[in-house]
Rosetta silent file (secondary structure, phi, psi, omega in degrees, C-alpha in Angstrom):
SEQUENCE: XXXXXXXXXXXXXXXXXXXXXXXXXXXXXXXXXXXXXXXXXXXXXXXXXXXXXXXXXXXXXXXXXXXXXXXXXXXXXXXXXXXXXXXXXXXXXXXXXXXXXXXXXXXXXXXXXXXXXXXXXXXXXXXXXXXXXXXXXXXXXXXXXXXXXXXXXXXXXX
SCORE:     score description
SCORE:     0.000 S_00000001
   1 L     0.000  134.195  175.252  221.065   78.420   64.376 S_00000001
   2 L   -63.963  141.447  178.510  219.314   81.079   62.343 S_00000001
   3 L   -73.928  125.025  174.115  221.237   82.242   59.260 S_00000001
   4 L   -76.551  139.720  173.832  222.635   85.629   59.933 S_00000001
   5 E   -76.253  144.905 -179.894  222.467   88.385   57.388 S_00000001
   6 E   -93.554  135.939 -177.050  225.605   90.006   56.010 S_00000001
   7 E  -126.613  144.691  178.440  225.993   93.761   56.550 S_00000001
   8 E   -79.228  179.114 -177.152  228.531   96.168   55.138 S_00000001
   9 L   -78.546   -9.884  170.456  230.893   98.527   57.004 S_00000001
  10 E  -147.384  144.382 -179.819  228.354  101.348   56.408 S_00000001
  11 E  -148.572  153.347  173.410  224.614  101.134   55.880 S_00000001
  12 E   -83.057  125.676 -174.840  221.640  103.364   55.500 S_00000001
  13 E  -118.779  155.051  178.287  219.244  103.287   58.428 S_00000001
  14 E  -129.667  129.544  176.059  215.687  104.587   58.996 S_00000001
  15 E  -119.298   86.357 -174.516  214.145  105.756   62.306 S_00000001
  16 H   -60.000  -49.848  177.416  210.454  106.220   61.427 S_00000001
  17 H   -59.394  -19.900 -179.840  209.379  107.044   64.979 S_00000001
  18 H  -102.130   -2.195  178.906  211.972  109.802   65.140 S_00000001
  19 L    79.095   20.420  179.766  211.062  111.129   61.730 S_00000001
  20 E  -109.136  102.012 -177.087  214.442  110.224   60.103 S_00000001
  21 E   -74.777   -9.709 -175.689  214.015  108.636   56.756 S_00000001
  22 E  -177.204  116.832  173.374  217.709  108.053   56.004 S_00000001
  23 E  -142.205  137.919  178.794  220.973  108.312   58.025 S_00000001
  24 E   -93.342  126.819 -173.936  224.102  106.601   57.170 S_00000001
  25 E  -111.596  142.470  175.606  225.766  104.662   59.928 S_00000001
  26 E   -90.147  123.197  178.482  229.353  103.309   60.290 S_00000001
  27 E   -85.010  124.193 -165.781  228.995   99.800   61.499 S_00000001
  28 E  -136.196  100.559  176.734  231.373   99.236   64.417 S_00000001
  29 L   -82.868    5.377  172.069  231.433   95.845   66.155 S_00000001
  30 L   -89.454  -21.435 -178.173  233.988   97.216   68.562 S_00000001
  31 L   -97.847  145.934 -168.244  231.528   99.716   70.015 S_00000001
  32 L   -81.627  -51.270 -175.691  228.931   98.173   72.408 S_00000001
  33 L  -106.992  149.274 -179.987  226.157  100.705   71.973 S_00000001
  34 E   -81.988  155.240 -175.861  224.878  102.525   68.921 S_00000001
  35 E  -142.621  141.836  172.355  225.055  106.365   68.874 S_00000001
  36 E  -120.443  144.967  176.715  223.401  109.121   66.913 S_00000001
  37 E   -59.451  114.150  179.146  224.408  112.616   66.202 S_00000001
  38 L  -131.979  136.855  171.424  222.304  114.854   68.559 S_00000001
  39 E  -124.997  169.645  178.263  222.250  118.573   69.458 S_00000001
  40 E    46.286   48.253 -179.927  220.292  120.748   71.654 S_00000001
  41 E   -81.754  134.238 -172.982  219.322  117.970   73.971 S_00000001
  42 E  -141.374  129.660  175.769  216.867  118.849   76.707 S_00000001
  43 E   -91.134  132.277  173.949  215.291  116.584   79.349 S_00000001
  44 E  -142.483  165.453 -177.317  211.624  117.265   80.083 S_00000001
  45 E  -106.962  133.996 -174.565  208.827  115.460   81.884 S_00000001
  46 E  -134.031  117.040  172.027  205.780  113.941   80.176 S_00000001
  47 L    50.957   54.542  178.016  203.188  112.465   82.551 S_00000001
  48 L    61.868   19.448  179.275  205.949  112.016   85.263 S_00000001
  49 E  -119.433  144.355  174.178  208.334  110.221   82.999 S_00000001
  50 E   -85.109  136.193  176.923  211.519  111.678   81.692 S_00000001
  51 E  -124.682  162.607  173.090  211.874  112.329   78.091 S_00000001
  52 E  -119.317  137.400  170.918  214.546  113.909   75.749 S_00000001
  53 E  -111.609  135.146 -176.981  214.058  116.443   73.089 S_00000001
  54 E  -157.827  167.190  176.346  216.878  116.797   70.665 S_00000001
  55 E  -118.397  147.784 -177.338  217.797  117.699   67.114 S_00000001
  56 E  -125.685  119.464  171.241  219.459  115.522   64.492 S_00000001
  57 L  -103.234   93.226 -168.676  221.153  116.949   61.339 S_00000001
  58 L   -72.435  -16.287 -175.438  221.353  113.401   59.673 S_00000001
  59 L  -107.664  106.921  179.804  223.156  114.181   56.494 S_00000001
  60 L   -40.498  131.846  179.537  226.932  114.871   56.741 S_00000001
  61 L    65.942   16.341  174.608  227.833  118.202   55.146 S_00000001
  62 L  -138.955   83.349 -178.333  224.299  119.270   54.789 S_00000001
  63 L   -71.093   -1.913 -175.712  223.282  121.418   57.940 S_00000001
  64 L   -84.931  -10.019 -179.881  220.041  122.527   56.261 S_00000001
  65 L  -107.033  110.288  176.214  218.166  119.395   57.165 S_00000001
  66 L  -122.036  126.302  177.489  217.325  119.361   60.823 S_00000001
  67 E  -106.559  119.025  174.933  214.984  116.810   62.458 S_00000001
  68 E   -86.092  133.143 -179.798  213.440  117.577   65.807 S_00000001
  69 E  -127.588  155.893  175.392  212.959  114.518   67.813 S_00000001
  70 E  -136.039  138.913  173.376  211.419  113.311   71.156 S_00000001
  71 E  -153.657  159.131  171.773  211.899  109.951   72.890 S_00000001
  72 E   -61.623  137.900  170.166  211.534  108.463   76.410 S_00000001
  73 L   -79.396  129.408  171.280  214.844  108.653   78.321 S_00000001
  74 L   -82.002  -56.487  177.890  215.961  105.148   79.211 S_00000001
  75 E  -168.013  175.244  176.891  218.750  106.186   81.241 S_00000001
  76 E   -97.532  141.769 -178.452  221.994  108.326   81.557 S_00000001
  77 E  -143.244  136.643  178.075  225.202  106.358   80.753 S_00000001
  78 E   -88.302  129.501 -173.390  228.788  107.041   81.101 S_00000001
  79 E  -126.927  138.090 -178.887  230.575  106.223   77.803 S_00000001
  80 E   -99.387  119.641  177.988  234.204  106.047   77.069 S_00000001
  81 L   -70.270  172.970 -179.626  235.265  107.374   73.633 S_00000001
  82 L   -78.296   -7.197  171.806  237.875  105.716   71.504 S_00000001
  83 L   -92.075    4.828  178.856  240.281  108.510   72.681 S_00000001
  84 L    88.759   -7.092  177.010  239.710  107.376   76.346 S_00000001
  85 L   -83.414  138.450 -177.512  237.622  110.257   77.523 S_00000001
  86 E  -106.895  144.963  177.303  234.482  109.495   79.486 S_00000001
  87 E  -154.047  156.773  179.226  231.294  111.484   79.306 S_00000001
  88 E   -82.032  128.405  173.593  227.686  111.263   80.272 S_00000001
  89 E  -123.878  157.290  172.496  225.145  110.463   77.532 S_00000001
  90 E   -85.741  135.191  178.955  221.410  110.092   77.219 S_00000001
  91 E  -118.849  133.577  170.468  220.166  106.794   76.053 S_00000001
  92 E  -116.523  171.454  173.767  216.828  106.091   74.328 S_00000001
  93 E  -120.656  129.181 -179.689  215.175  103.016   72.877 S_00000001
  94 E  -153.468  167.489  179.401  213.632  103.354   69.374 S_00000001
  95 E   -87.199  132.588  175.222  212.771  101.223   66.354 S_00000001
  96 E  -114.217  139.891  172.423  215.578  100.972   63.593 S_00000001
  97 E  -118.775  119.716  178.683  214.777   99.712   60.122 S_00000001
  98 E  -123.944  110.949 -167.571  217.752   98.276   58.224 S_00000001
  99 L    58.812 -115.632 -178.628  216.898   96.939   54.784 S_00000001
 100 L  -100.146   -0.578 -177.496  213.628   95.031   55.237 S_00000001
 101 E  -100.688  129.839  171.549  214.143   94.414   59.044 S_00000001
 102 E  -117.842  130.795  179.863  212.789   96.513   61.984 S_00000001
 103 E  -151.791  163.694  177.238  213.834   96.090   65.521 S_00000001
 104 E   -79.812  128.424  174.566  214.374   97.904   68.756 S_00000001
 105 E  -130.141  152.464  173.624  217.661   99.384   69.599 S_00000001
 106 E   -90.936  143.915 -166.046  219.225  101.376   72.400 S_00000001
 107 E  -140.725  123.536  172.315  220.744  104.562   70.994 S_00000001
 108 E   -91.761  148.016 -179.165  222.988  107.110   72.805 S_00000001
 109 E   -96.918  116.304 -176.198  222.678  110.770   71.982 S_00000001
 110 E  -146.065  152.287  175.468  226.090  112.387   71.231 S_00000001
 111 L   -77.004  121.041  175.834  227.802  115.185   69.285 S_00000001
 112 L  -115.006   34.540 -178.155  229.449  113.363   66.278 S_00000001
 113 L   -65.052  -36.655 -172.082  230.393  116.714   64.536 S_00000001
 114 L   -86.023   -5.238 -178.041  234.077  115.649   64.440 S_00000001
 115 L   -90.946  168.945  177.567  233.171  112.074   63.102 S_00000001
 116 L   -85.048  -18.968 -172.919  232.664  111.100   59.417 S_00000001
 117 L  -124.997  139.705 -175.772  229.360  109.447   60.114 S_00000001
 118 L   -78.688  -12.067 -178.032  226.198  110.921   61.832 S_00000001
 119 E  -146.955  145.604  179.232  225.517  107.469   63.379 S_00000001
 120 E  -116.352  121.741  175.080  227.464  104.517   64.896 S_00000001
 121 E  -104.609  112.107 -167.478  225.829  101.138   64.744 S_00000001
 122 E   -95.881  174.147 -172.430  227.234   99.087   67.570 S_00000001
 123 H   -61.557  -33.958  179.947  227.368   95.394   68.421 S_00000001
 124 H   -60.845  -29.634  170.858  224.347   95.241   70.654 S_00000001
 125 H   -76.312  -29.510  178.735  222.305   95.990   67.504 S_00000001
 126 H   -75.307  -44.742 -172.043  224.222   93.513   65.492 S_00000001
 127 L   -47.258  126.712  176.920  224.227   90.557   67.837 S_00000001
 128 L    79.618   -9.005 -179.759  222.034   87.624   66.643 S_00000001
 129 L  -117.396  -36.880 -169.793  221.051   89.478   63.405 S_00000001
 130 E  -143.967  151.862  171.381  224.135   90.320   61.236 S_00000001
 131 E  -104.316  137.261  179.672  227.699   89.414   60.268 S_00000001
 132 E   -99.150  125.380  165.120  229.839   92.343   59.178 S_00000001
 133 E  -102.189   99.402 -170.726  231.804   92.228   55.916 S_00000001
 134 L   -72.064   -3.023  172.026  234.093   95.154   56.372 S_00000001
 135 L   -81.029  -13.394 -176.094  235.102   94.921   52.667 S_00000001
 136 L  -116.801  156.730  177.974  231.611   95.975   51.617 S_00000001
 137 L  -131.239  142.088  168.852  229.472   99.060   51.912 S_00000001
 138 L    57.558   50.426 -177.471  225.753   99.528   51.686 S_00000001
 139 L   -70.133  -17.048 -176.574  224.729   95.928   51.131 S_00000001
 140 L   -98.005    0.401  178.767  221.063   96.921   51.790 S_00000001
 141 L   123.245  129.587  176.575  221.252   99.574   49.093 S_00000001
 142 L   -91.292  154.655 -176.219  222.941  102.837   48.351 S_00000001
 143 L  -119.327  139.882  171.493  221.239  106.221   48.211 S_00000001
 144 L   -88.091  163.511 -176.921  222.195  109.020   45.903 S_00000001
 145 H   -59.987  -33.790  178.483  222.151  112.552   47.097 S_00000001
 146 H   -66.682  -43.530 -172.561  219.022  113.223   45.048 S_00000001
 147 H   -69.901  -42.061  177.522  217.248  110.178   46.639 S_00000001
 148 H   -59.745  -39.746 -171.781  218.223  111.305   50.203 S_00000001
 149 H   -74.414  -37.568  179.428  216.836  114.857   49.572 S_00000001
 150 H   -64.626  -39.053  179.726  213.618  113.379   48.183 S_00000001
 151 H   -60.588  -40.969  179.368  213.124  111.179   51.250 S_00000001
 152 H   -70.410  -38.247 -179.384  213.508  114.187   53.424 S_00000001
 153 H   -60.818  -37.781 -174.515  211.219  116.410   51.246 S_00000001
 154 H   -87.488   -5.743 -179.604  208.493  113.609   51.497 S_00000001
 155 L   -72.352  142.206  177.263  208.952  113.027   55.181 S_00000001
 156 L   -57.989  137.357 -178.389  206.197  114.089   57.560 S_00000001
 157 L   -94.642  136.949  178.729  207.159  117.436   59.316 S_00000001
 158 L   -97.154    0.000    0.000  206.731  117.541   63.037 S_00000001
């Protein structure tokens, strides 16, 4: 069996294809699918294929950074929240970079305004790759507020 890497209860993630150089995720092995905070979600057609256009404000408590994203729509999915309410969400597939590893994950688009983290990293992304040490945070490196702002200042603009 391949040796699994240890991941903390929160980690910094990168979505290069979406133009997101840093977003902190709460690692949640109880959640099946990963989710990212998205607003202004709009479905559109590109060469007869459904795509979604959406905005991500990736840094909690900093509404000044808005990333406009587009991705192919994988499907619409009914998701039950931790409070028991069901809602339809759009699902995309994109590349996630976590530490030195890059891999494809499914990601639902949802309003996470009332949550403490702009992203939830679920068990589908973790399976076969990571074990969670819930007593640790940011095992792949912490980012200061200054480092985060620098990453966004240097990120290509769409």
